[in-house]
C-alpha positions as CSV (number, residue, x, y, z in Angstrom):
1,M,-1.2,36.9,-69.7
2,L,0.3,34.8,-67.9
3,P,-0.5,31.0,-67.8
4,R,-2.8,29.4,-65.8
5,G,-1.5,28.0,-62.2
6,A,0.9,31.4,-62.3
7,S,1.1,33.5,-59.8
8,S,2.3,37.4,-60.5
9,M,3.1,38.1,-56.8
10,P,7.1,37.7,-56.7
11,P,8.0,34.5,-54.3
12,P,8.9,36.0,-50.2
13,P,12.5,36.2,-49.1
14,N,14.8,33.7,-48.0
15,P,14.9,35.4,-44.1
16,A,18.0,33.5,-43.5
17,A,19.3,36.0,-45.9
18,Y,18.1,39.3,-43.6
19,F,19.5,37.5,-40.5
20,P,22.4,36.4,-39.6
21,P,23.4,34.4,-37.3
22,P,25.2,36.2,-34.4
23,R,28.9,36.3,-33.7
24,V,31.0,38.2,-31.1
25,T,32.3,41.8,-31.3
26,L,33.3,41.4,-28.1
27,P,37.2,41.4,-29.0
28,S,39.1,38.0,-26.5
29,G,42.3,38.7,-24.9
30,L,43.9,41.5,-23.0
31,E,41.4,42.7,-25.4
32,I,38.7,43.5,-23.9
33,L,40.1,45.6,-21.0
34,R,40.2,48.0,-23.6
35,T,36.1,48.3,-23.8
36,Y,33.3,49.2,-21.5
37,S,32.3,46.1,-20.5
38,G,35.2,44.8,-19.8
39,A,35.7,48.0,-17.6
40,V,32.9,47.6,-15.7
41,I,33.6,43.5,-15.1
42,F,37.1,45.1,-12.9
43,L,35.2,47.6,-11.7
44,E,32.7,44.9,-11.0
45,I,35.3,42.8,-9.2
46,L,37.4,45.6,-7.6
47,F,34.8,46.8,-6.0
48,G,33.4,43.4,-5.2
49,T,36.6,43.0,-3.5
50,I,36.6,46.5,-1.2
51,V,32.5,45.1,-0.2
52,W,33.4,41.9,0.6
53,I,35.8,43.4,2.6
54,L,34.7,46.4,4.7
55,V,31.4,44.2,5.4
56,A,33.8,41.4,6.4
57,S,35.7,43.3,8.7
58,T,32.4,45.3,10.9
59,H,30.8,43.6,13.3
60,V,27.3,42.1,12.0
61,P,23.8,42.9,13.8
62,L,21.5,41.9,11.4
63,P,23.1,38.3,10.1
64,L,19.9,37.8,7.9
65,L,20.0,41.1,5.9
66,Q,25.0,41.7,5.7
67,G,24.4,37.6,4.9
68,W,22.6,38.4,2.5
69,V,25.3,41.7,0.7
70,M,28.4,39.1,1.6
71,F,26.1,35.9,-0.7
72,V,25.8,38.9,-3.2
73,A,29.4,40.3,-3.0
74,V,31.2,36.6,-2.7
75,T,29.3,35.5,-5.4
76,A,29.6,38.5,-8.4
77,W,33.0,39.3,-7.6
78,F,33.3,35.3,-8.0
79,L,30.7,35.5,-11.5
80,S,33.0,38.9,-12.5
81,I,36.0,36.6,-12.7
82,V,34.8,34.0,-14.4
83,F,33.1,35.9,-17.4
84,L,36.0,38.1,-17.7
85,C,37.7,35.2,-17.9
86,V,36.4,33.5,-20.7
87,F,36.7,36.2,-23.2
88,L,41.2,36.2,-21.6
89,F,41.3,32.4,-22.8
90,G,39.2,33.1,-25.9
91,Y,36.8,30.5,-25.0
92,A,33.7,32.8,-25.7
93,N,34.8,32.2,-29.3
94,R,33.9,28.3,-28.8
95,F,30.6,28.8,-27.6
96,A,27.9,29.7,-30.0
97,V,26.2,32.1,-28.0
98,N,25.2,35.4,-28.3
99,W,27.4,37.4,-26.6
100,N,26.7,40.9,-26.6
101,Q,23.2,39.9,-24.9
102,T,25.0,37.7,-22.8
103,D,26.8,40.7,-21.7
104,F,23.8,43.2,-21.2
105,L,21.7,39.8,-19.4
106,F,25.2,39.2,-16.7
107,H,25.3,42.9,-16.0
108,G,22.4,44.0,-16.1
109,A,21.5,40.7,-13.6
110,T,24.5,41.9,-11.4
111,F,22.7,46.0,-11.4
112,V,19.8,44.6,-9.8
113,F,21.4,42.1,-6.6
114,Y,23.6,44.3,-5.8
115,F,21.6,47.4,-6.0
116,G,19.3,44.9,-3.3
117,A,22.1,44.2,-1.1
118,F,22.6,48.2,-1.3
119,L,19.4,48.9,-0.2
120,L,19.8,46.4,2.7
121,Q,23.5,47.5,4.1
122,A,22.4,51.1,3.4
123,A,18.9,50.1,5.7
124,T,22.1,48.0,8.6
125,T,23.7,51.3,8.7
126,S,21.0,53.9,9.8
127,L,19.9,51.9,12.7
128,H,23.1,52.5,13.7
129,Y,21.3,54.6,16.6
130,F,19.6,51.7,17.7
131,P,20.1,50.6,21.0
132,R,21.2,46.8,20.6
133,K,19.9,45.3,23.8
134,F,16.4,47.1,25.5
135,N,16.1,45.1,28.9
136,S,19.6,46.5,29.7
137,T,20.2,49.4,31.4
138,T,23.3,50.7,29.5
139,Q,22.4,52.1,26.3
140,E,24.7,50.4,23.6
141,K,24.1,50.8,19.9
142,I,23.6,48.2,16.9
143,L,27.0,49.8,15.5
144,A,30.5,51.5,17.0
145,D,30.7,54.6,14.7
146,H,33.7,53.0,13.7
147,E,31.8,49.7,12.8
148,Y,29.6,52.3,11.8
149,N,31.9,54.4,9.6
150,I,33.4,51.2,7.7
151,S,29.1,50.3,6.8
152,I,28.9,53.9,5.3
153,A,31.8,53.1,2.8
154,A,30.3,49.0,2.2
155,S,27.6,51.0,1.5
156,V,28.9,53.3,-1.5
């Protein structure tokens, strides 16, 4: 028989023992380039630069659409460089942030913005055969053939 006021149930376990604080599992320094995350960041920088150059080298028939494409390309390019520098220079070890989750959210958001930019650039490219001036007697296309090819490359 148990003494009065005693319970047969053991005390609940301490939750801190089961959930350790987040830790950085992504390496710092040049070792980040050997991970999938580092490779994806490097590819984002590379292809962001290519999109930036291709969109900037064409005639802009629809400034609103291609302005957003340029904004996404330049912003994602800049943020990718900053994110890569955080790991290259070891700043990830100085901040108590769940870097795995931050990395996942960064790449997810970048994918969403780049996919939206792809749709807008593809929509601009698809208008290749429409006339530029509707009241003109000459049928001048929105994109010349050379600009059309550059726009396809920027879309891809």
